[in-house]
N, C-alpha and C positions, 0 to 999 in steps of 0.2 A: 329769307334772311330777316328775322325779327330783330328789333333793337337790342334785346337782351343777349342774343347770340353774337351779334356784331360787336357789342361792348366786350364780351368775353374774349373774342378773337383779338380785338385791338389791344386790350390789356395784356394779353399773352405776348403779342409781338413786341409791344413796348418794353415789357420787363425782360424778355429774352435779348432784345437789342441792347439794353442797358447793361447786361451782365458782362459784356466784353470790357467796357470801361471800368466797371466795378472790380473786375479781376485785376486789371492794370493798377488801379488805385491800391488794392490790397497787397499787390506784389512789392510795393514800395517799402513795406514794413514786415511782410511775412514771407517765409520760404514758400515755394509752390506746393510742397507737400503739406505744410501746416495750413496754408490757405485752403487747400482742398478739404482736409478733414474738418477744419473749423466751420467752413461753409455748410458741409453736409451734416454735421452734428446739429447745427441750427435747423436745417431743413427737415431732418428726420424727427427732431423733437416736435416741430410744428405738425408734421404729418401723422405722428403717433397720437397726438392730442386730437387731431381731426378724425382719425380712425376710431378712437375711443368714443368721441361724441356722436359720430355718424354710425357707430356699430358696424364698421367694415370688418368682415371676418378675416381671419388668418387663412392663407391658402392651404389646400390639402398637403399633408407632409410629403406625399409621393412626388408632388410638383415643385417642392422647395428647391431641390438641386437644379432643376431646369431654370426656374426664375432667378436663382442666385447666379447661374452661369451667364445668362443673357445680361443680367444687371452688372456683373463684373466687367463685361465689355462696354455696355452703353452708359453706365454711370461711373464706375471706378476708373477704368482705363481712359475713357473719354475725357474726364475732367482732370486727371493727372497730366495727360498729354497736352491738353489745352492750356493748363496753367503753366507748365514748363515751357511750352511754345511761346506764350505771351511774354516771357522774359525778354526776348529779342524781337518779337513781332508786334507791331502796333495793334491796338485793339480793333480799329476799323479794318485793317488788313486781315486780321484773324477772322472777322465776321464774313469777309468776302470769300475766304478760303473755305470756311465751314459751309457757306451757302452752296458749294459744289457737292455737298453730301448726297442730295437726291440722285445725282448721277451714279454714285456707287450703289445706292439702293436699287436703282433700275437695273444695273448690271447684275447684282446678286439675285434679284427677283427673277431675272431672265434665266440665270444658271440653275437656281435651286427651286423656284416656285412655279416654273413652267410658264411665266409671263413672257410676252413677246414684245420685241421692238421692231419697228419698220426702218426703212432707210433713213428717214428724217430723225428717228430716235438715235441711231448710231452716229449720224452727223452731229446731233446735239451733244453727244458725249465727247466727240472729238473737239467741238468748239469750246465746250466748258473746260476741258483739260488744257487746251491751248491758252485760255484766259488765265487759269491758275499759273501756268508756266510763265506767262508774261509778267504776272505779279512778282514771281520769284526772281526771274532774270532782270527785272527792272531795278533791283537793288544792287546791280553791278557786281554780282558774285560774292557778296558779303557772306562769309561762311557761317557766322553765328545766326544771321537772319535765315539762311537756307536751312540750317538744322532746326531752327524754331518752326519754320514753315512746314518742314517734313513732319514734325510732331503734330502740328495742327491738321495736316492732311491725314495723319493716323487717327486723329480725333474724328474727322469726317468719315473715315472708313469704318471705324468701330461703331459709331452711332448708326451707320447704315446697316451694319450687321444686326445691331440691336433692334431696329425697326423690322427687319425681315424675319429674324428668329422669334420675335415675340408674337407674330401673327397666329401660329397654332395655339398659343396660350390665351390669346384674346378671344378665341372661339369658345373657350371654357369659362374664362373669368371676365367680369365687367371691366372696362378700361380703367375706371376709377380705382377698383380694388387692385388691379395689377400695378397701376402707377404708384400707389402708396407703398406697397410692399417691395416693389422693385427699387425705389429710391432708398428705402430702409435697408434692404439687403445689400445694395451697392455701397452703402456707407460702412458696413461691417469691415471689409478689407482695409478701409482707410484708417482704421484704428491703429494700424502699425505705425502711423505717423504721429501719434499722440505725444510721445516723449519730446519735451522741449516746448510744446505749444503753450502751456500756462505762462512760461517766462516771456514768450513773444507777445502774448496778449497783454501782459502787464507793461511791457516796454513800448508797445505800439501806442500812438496817439489815439484819442477818441475817434477822430475822423476815419482812421484806418479800420478800427473795430466796427464802427457803424457801417462802413462800406461792405465788410464781410457779412455782417448780420443782415444787411439789406439784400445782398445777392443770395443769401441762404433762405430768407423768408419769401421774397418776391419772385425773382427769376427761377429759383430752384424748387420751391414748394408750391406757392400760390399759382404760378404760371402753368405748371403741369396740370393743376386741377382745373383752371379755367379753360385750358386747351381741351382737356377731356370732356368738360361740360359742353364746349362748342361742338366737338365731334359727335356728341350724342344727339345734337339737334340739327346740325347742318352737314350735308354731304362732304366727305373728306376732300373731294376734288376742289370744292369751293374754299374750305378752310386752309388747305395747304397753299393755295394761290396767294394768300396774304403773306406767306413766308418770304416772298421775293422783296417785300418792303423792308425786311429786317436789316439787311446790310446798310441801306440808306439811313435808317434811324440810328444804327450803331455808329456810323461815321459822324453823324451830327452830334450824338450824345458824347462821343469820345472827344470831339472838338471842344465842347463846352466843359466837360468834366475833367479830362486829363490833358487838354490843350494839344491834341494831335491833329496835324494837317497832312492828309494823304497826298502823295505825288500824283501828277497827271497820269503817269504810266500805270500806277496802282488802280486809279479809277477806271482807266480804259480796260485793263485786264479784268477788273471786277465786273465791268459791264459785259464784256465778252463771255465771262464765265456764267453770268446770270442768264444771258441770252441762250446759252447752251442748255442750262437747266430748264428754262421755260419751254424750249423746243422739245426736250425729252418728255416733259410731263404734260404737254398739250397735244402736239401733232405726232409725237414719237411712238405712240402705241396704237396698234390697229384697232379699229372699232369692232365691237362684237357683232357678228353677223346675225341676220334674222333667220330663225329656224324654218324648216319646211312647213311645219304645222302653222306657224304664224303667217307665213306667206299664203298658205291655203285659206286661212281664216280671213286674211286681209283682202 
């Protein structure tokens, strides 16, 4: 872990954690649909300039439908569901629910990619789901909150699909190239939400516009690139371990930016969910055995 890689990881986590509060700030003056397309028009513009400067090639045309399909899940649907969910769900709570996403990834990798989970892995899944359930039930059956929480769970689910389904593509394309074009392709279906956006931009105060521009440039565009940079230099098992810090930072940023104070039950449920995620991603997967040849040589 060299200083440059550590800096890239910390910058990524900080930006991603701040996006939840930034979305909440934007929702005060933009509809969820307009917020989504506004944010990713900014992000795509930044990434297209970066692709042009860095001479990042366009994918092969035969792979475009596959990249578009996974991006529809992990970029388009993910962010629409998250933004609509945050209408009724506090930013810090949303970050705790999203943090359960790796549990879905582990489940789908087990079903589709042949990866395995041991008893502790399955226990971790149960623990994480119980923590998310506690977060939802802790709001006393508030229907609007529950509907929003389900949308954010949908976000966690589709982003897990995104991470699993992109693996075959990452064997062919460098992660930086895939990331740039995936975000751009994911922005295309959002253009359906363009009508009415210029009027909302004009009516919104400067602070709301700057909030959306911020989450478009930094958490959406720059953070994906710094994450990719870190992954190219540091093992994935180390980089992903830093993601557990994200909800803590998100809750702190939400407190100072949008003045949200989470309940004790929310914090307990979030802690339980994170313990389950950590269990799945550390002790929940069986270690790769040593081959007979290695044993003979050893």
